[in-house]
C-alpha positions as CSV (number, residue, x, y, z in Angstrom):
1,M,-0.6,-20.5,10.3
2,N,2.7,-22.1,9.6
3,S,1.8,-22.4,5.9
4,Y,1.0,-18.7,5.8
5,L,4.3,-17.7,7.4
6,L,6.2,-19.9,4.9
7,R,4.4,-18.3,2.0
8,R,5.0,-14.8,3.3
9,S,8.6,-15.6,3.9
10,S,9.0,-16.9,0.4
11,R,7.5,-13.7,-1.1
12,S,9.8,-11.6,1.2
13,H,12.8,-13.4,-0.1
14,R,11.7,-13.0,-3.7
15,S,11.2,-9.3,-3.1
16,S,14.6,-8.8,-1.4
17,G,16.2,-10.8,-4.2
18,R,14.7,-8.4,-6.8
19,S,15.9,-5.4,-4.7
20,L,19.4,-7.0,-4.6
21,G,19.3,-7.5,-8.3
22,V,18.3,-3.9,-9.0
23,A,21.0,-2.7,-6.6
24,C,23.7,-4.8,-8.3
25,L,22.5,-3.6,-11.7
26,V,22.8,0.0,-10.6
27,W,26.2,-0.6,-9.1
28,I,27.5,-2.3,-12.3
29,C,26.1,0.5,-14.5
30,G,27.8,3.0,-12.2
31,L,31.1,1.2,-12.8
32,L,30.5,1.2,-16.6
33,H,29.9,4.9,-16.6
34,A,32.6,5.9,-14.1
35,Q,35.6,7.7,-15.6
36,V,38.8,5.7,-15.4
37,P,41.5,7.6,-13.6
38,I,44.4,8.7,-15.8
39,P,48.0,9.2,-14.7
40,F,48.2,12.6,-16.4
41,S,47.6,16.2,-15.4
42,V,45.9,18.1,-18.3
43,V,44.5,21.4,-19.3
44,T,41.7,22.1,-21.8
45,N,42.2,24.7,-24.5
46,E,39.5,25.3,-27.2
47,A,38.2,21.7,-27.0
48,T,41.7,20.2,-27.1
49,I,43.9,18.6,-24.4
50,T,47.5,19.5,-23.4
51,I,49.3,17.1,-21.1
52,T,50.9,19.2,-18.4
53,G,52.2,16.5,-16.0
54,Y,52.5,12.8,-15.3
55,T,51.6,11.0,-12.0
56,G,52.0,7.4,-13.0
57,T,54.5,4.8,-11.9
58,G,56.8,4.9,-14.9
59,G,57.9,2.1,-17.1
60,D,56.4,2.0,-20.6
61,V,54.0,5.0,-21.0
62,V,51.4,5.2,-23.7
63,I,49.8,8.7,-24.0
64,P,46.2,8.4,-25.1
65,A,44.9,10.0,-28.3
66,S,41.9,11.5,-26.4
67,I,40.9,12.1,-22.8
68,N,37.2,12.6,-21.9
69,G,36.3,12.7,-25.5
70,L,38.8,15.5,-26.4
71,P,41.9,15.1,-28.6
72,V,45.3,15.3,-27.0
73,T,47.2,17.7,-29.2
74,S,50.2,18.8,-27.3
75,I,52.7,17.7,-24.6
76,G,53.3,20.8,-22.4
77,I,56.4,22.4,-21.0
78,H,58.1,20.2,-18.4
79,A,55.3,17.7,-18.6
80,F,57.5,14.7,-17.8
81,S,60.7,16.5,-16.9
82,E,63.1,14.9,-14.2
83,N,61.0,11.7,-14.1
84,Q,63.6,9.0,-13.6
85,D,61.1,6.0,-13.8
86,I,59.9,6.3,-17.4
87,R,61.5,3.8,-19.7
88,S,59.6,4.5,-23.0
89,V,56.9,6.8,-24.3
90,V,54.5,6.4,-27.2
91,I,53.1,9.7,-28.5
92,P,49.8,9.3,-30.5
93,D,49.1,10.7,-34.0
94,S,46.8,13.3,-32.4
95,V,49.7,15.2,-30.9
96,K,51.0,18.2,-33.0
97,V,53.4,19.9,-30.7
98,I,56.0,18.7,-28.1
99,E,56.8,21.8,-26.0
100,A,60.1,22.8,-24.5
101,R,61.7,20.5,-22.0
102,A,58.8,18.1,-22.0
103,F,61.1,15.1,-21.3
104,H,64.0,17.1,-19.9
105,Q,66.4,15.2,-17.6
106,C,64.4,11.9,-17.7
107,G,67.4,9.8,-16.8
108,G,65.7,6.4,-17.5
109,L,64.1,7.2,-20.8
110,R,65.4,4.9,-23.5
111,R,62.8,5.3,-26.3
112,V,60.3,7.8,-27.6
113,I,57.8,6.9,-30.4
114,V,56.6,10.1,-32.1
115,G,53.3,9.9,-33.9
116,Q,52.6,11.0,-37.5
117,G,50.9,14.3,-36.4
118,V,53.8,16.0,-34.7
119,V,54.8,19.1,-36.7
120,R,57.0,20.9,-34.1
121,I,59.4,20.0,-31.3
122,D,60.6,22.8,-29.1
123,N,64.1,23.3,-27.7
124,E,65.3,20.6,-25.3
125,A,62.0,18.8,-25.4
126,L,63.8,15.5,-25.9
127,D,67.0,16.2,-24.0
128,A,67.0,13.5,-21.3
129,R,70.5,14.2,-20.2
130,T,71.5,15.6,-16.7
131,P,73.8,18.6,-16.6
132,I,76.5,18.7,-13.9
133,C,78.0,22.0,-13.2
134,T,81.8,21.9,-13.4
135,R,82.7,25.6,-13.1
136,G,80.7,28.6,-11.8
137,V,80.9,31.9,-9.9
138,G,78.5,33.2,-7.3
139,G,75.9,30.6,-7.9
140,A,76.0,31.1,-11.7
141,C,77.3,28.1,-13.6
142,Y,78.9,28.5,-17.0
143,E,80.5,25.1,-17.7
144,F,78.6,21.8,-17.7
145,V,79.2,18.2,-18.2
146,F,76.2,16.2,-19.5
147,Y,75.5,12.7,-18.4
148,G,72.7,10.4,-19.5
149,P,71.4,7.4,-21.3
150,G,71.4,6.9,-25.0
151,M,67.9,7.4,-26.3
152,E,66.3,6.2,-29.5
153,V,63.5,8.4,-31.0
154,I,61.4,6.8,-33.7
155,F,59.4,9.1,-35.9
156,L,56.3,7.6,-37.7
157,G,55.7,10.7,-39.8
158,S,57.7,13.4,-41.7
159,R,60.5,15.5,-40.3
160,P,59.0,18.1,-37.8
161,D,60.3,21.6,-37.3
162,G,62.7,22.1,-34.4
163,D,66.1,23.7,-33.9
164,W,67.4,22.0,-30.7
165,P,65.0,19.3,-29.7
166,F,67.8,17.3,-28.1
167,G,69.5,20.4,-26.5
168,C,72.9,21.7,-27.3
169,R,75.0,19.0,-28.9
170,G,77.8,21.1,-30.4
171,P,81.4,21.8,-29.1
172,G,82.1,24.5,-26.5
173,S,81.7,24.7,-22.8
174,F,79.2,21.9,-22.7
175,E,81.0,18.6,-22.6
176,D,78.8,15.7,-23.4
177,R,79.6,12.4,-21.7
178,S,76.2,10.8,-22.3
179,A,75.7,7.8,-24.4
180,P,74.9,8.7,-28.0
181,S,71.2,9.1,-29.0
182,R,69.8,8.4,-32.5
183,V,66.8,9.2,-34.6
184,R,65.0,6.5,-36.6
185,Y,62.4,7.2,-39.2
186,L,60.2,5.0,-41.4
187,P,61.1,4.5,-45.1
188,G,59.0,6.7,-47.4
189,S,58.3,9.3,-44.7
190,G,59.9,12.2,-46.6
191,A,63.3,13.9,-46.7
192,W,65.1,13.4,-43.4
193,G,68.8,13.7,-44.1
194,S,71.5,12.2,-42.0
195,E,70.8,14.2,-38.8
196,F,68.0,15.9,-36.8
197,G,68.7,18.4,-34.1
198,G,72.4,17.4,-34.0
199,V,71.6,13.6,-33.6
200,T,72.3,11.0,-36.3
201,A,69.2,9.9,-38.2
202,S,68.7,6.8,-40.3
203,A,65.8,4.8,-41.7
204,L,64.3,1.9,-39.6
205,E,64.0,-0.8,-42.3
206,A,64.1,-4.0,-40.4
207,P,63.8,-5.4,-36.8
208,S,67.0,-5.1,-34.7
209,I,68.5,-6.4,-31.5
210,Q,68.8,-3.6,-29.0
211,T,72.1,-2.9,-27.3
212,H,71.8,-0.7,-24.2
213,R,72.2,-0.9,-20.4
214,N,69.4,-3.5,-20.0
215,S,69.9,-5.5,-23.3
216,P,71.5,-8.0,-23.6
217,V,71.4,-9.1,-20.0
218,V,71.7,-12.4,-18.0
219,E,69.1,-12.8,-15.3
220,D,68.9,-15.9,-13.1
221,G,71.3,-17.6,-15.5
222,V,69.1,-16.9,-18.6
223,F,70.5,-14.8,-21.4
224,S,68.0,-12.4,-23.0
225,F,67.8,-9.3,-25.2
226,N,65.2,-6.8,-26.6
227,V,64.0,-6.8,-30.2
228,L,62.9,-3.5,-31.7
229,W,60.3,-3.5,-34.5
230,M,56.7,-2.4,-35.2
231,P,54.0,-3.3,-32.7
232,G,52.0,-6.4,-33.5
233,S,54.7,-7.7,-35.9
234,R,56.0,-11.2,-35.7
235,V,59.8,-11.5,-35.6
236,V,61.9,-14.7,-36.1
237,V,65.0,-15.1,-34.0
238,E,67.9,-17.2,-35.5
239,A,71.2,-18.3,-34.0
240,T,74.5,-19.8,-35.2
241,D,77.5,-21.1,-33.2
242,G,80.0,-19.6,-35.7
243,L,80.5,-17.7,-38.9
244,T,83.0,-20.0,-40.6
245,P,80.6,-20.9,-42.1
246,P,77.4,-19.8,-40.4
247,N,74.6,-22.2,-39.8
248,W,71.6,-20.1,-39.0
249,I,68.7,-22.0,-37.3
250,Q,65.5,-20.6,-36.0
251,I,65.3,-20.8,-32.2
252,G,62.1,-18.9,-31.7
253,D,59.7,-16.1,-32.7
254,I,58.0,-13.3,-30.8
255,V,55.2,-10.8,-31.3
256,V,56.4,-7.2,-30.7
257,G,54.5,-5.4,-28.0
258,A,53.0,-1.9,-27.9
259,A,56.2,-0.3,-26.6
260,W,58.0,-1.3,-29.9
261,D,60.3,-3.8,-28.2
262,T,59.9,-7.3,-26.7
263,R,62.3,-9.4,-24.7
264,F,63.5,-12.7,-26.1
265,S,65.1,-15.3,-23.8
266,D,67.5,-18.1,-24.8
267,P,67.7,-20.7,-22.0
268,E,70.2,-22.7,-24.2
269,K,72.8,-19.9,-24.4
270,A,74.9,-21.5,-21.6
271,S,75.3,-24.6,-23.8
272,H,76.4,-22.4,-26.8
273,P,78.9,-19.9,-25.4
274,S,79.8,-18.6,-28.9
275,R,76.2,-18.3,-30.1
276,L,75.4,-15.3,-32.3
277,Y,72.0,-14.0,-33.1
278,R,70.0,-12.2,-35.8
279,V,66.4,-11.3,-36.3
280,R,64.1,-11.0,-39.3
281,P,60.4,-10.2,-40.0
282,L,58.2,-13.2,-40.4
């Protein structure tokens, strides 16, 4: 009797084990086929996707080239506007149009990487400045002062169409007290000229040390700065204690991240108060 109960118990355990295995397999398959949540609001138009809003936590934002199997082809009106938490945005090659005020008044935005497919940028799409009314009558404002960060926009393709992608930058009633922005483009990407939308344009020919509000910086006694260059590239950091004559020595190297910049820290800076730096591709 006892022997029979033991054998039956053993078969029961094997059966429950098989059931558990099947249940786990179904659960895992469900995970594999579940759609991963995305931090964007979107609309579908003729089998393409337009980004209409952003619900993420900010920082470095990478817009996907496709969502649910459909290509992302445009960034919609006010899609990211007034978001103060975005630090940088990478726009994929699939995007063709950046619509009006897409990144309007994004006070923390420091860098936008524009993919090769963009052919049109509408008015104020890249105007991250904040206008402060200085004179008005009856609720209508007719004089502004603009404040905002300096923003760097890197174009990977040819010059797109666009009259005022950075908003009004000329003289008049709109005083601009924001930090200067600049446009960078890759060598060989077509005729760009010296400006785009009223912003100075120049070729991005080598890695560079970034100078803005958060670079260079000293945190917990450690000096650091951001290096800008193409993602996945290795960059050598060199330093010298003087320029008469310079004695450049390699103090490290980094691999540039997907957001086009990576922070380099120099824990020896305190021992070299006059240290100067330069970077070069490896």
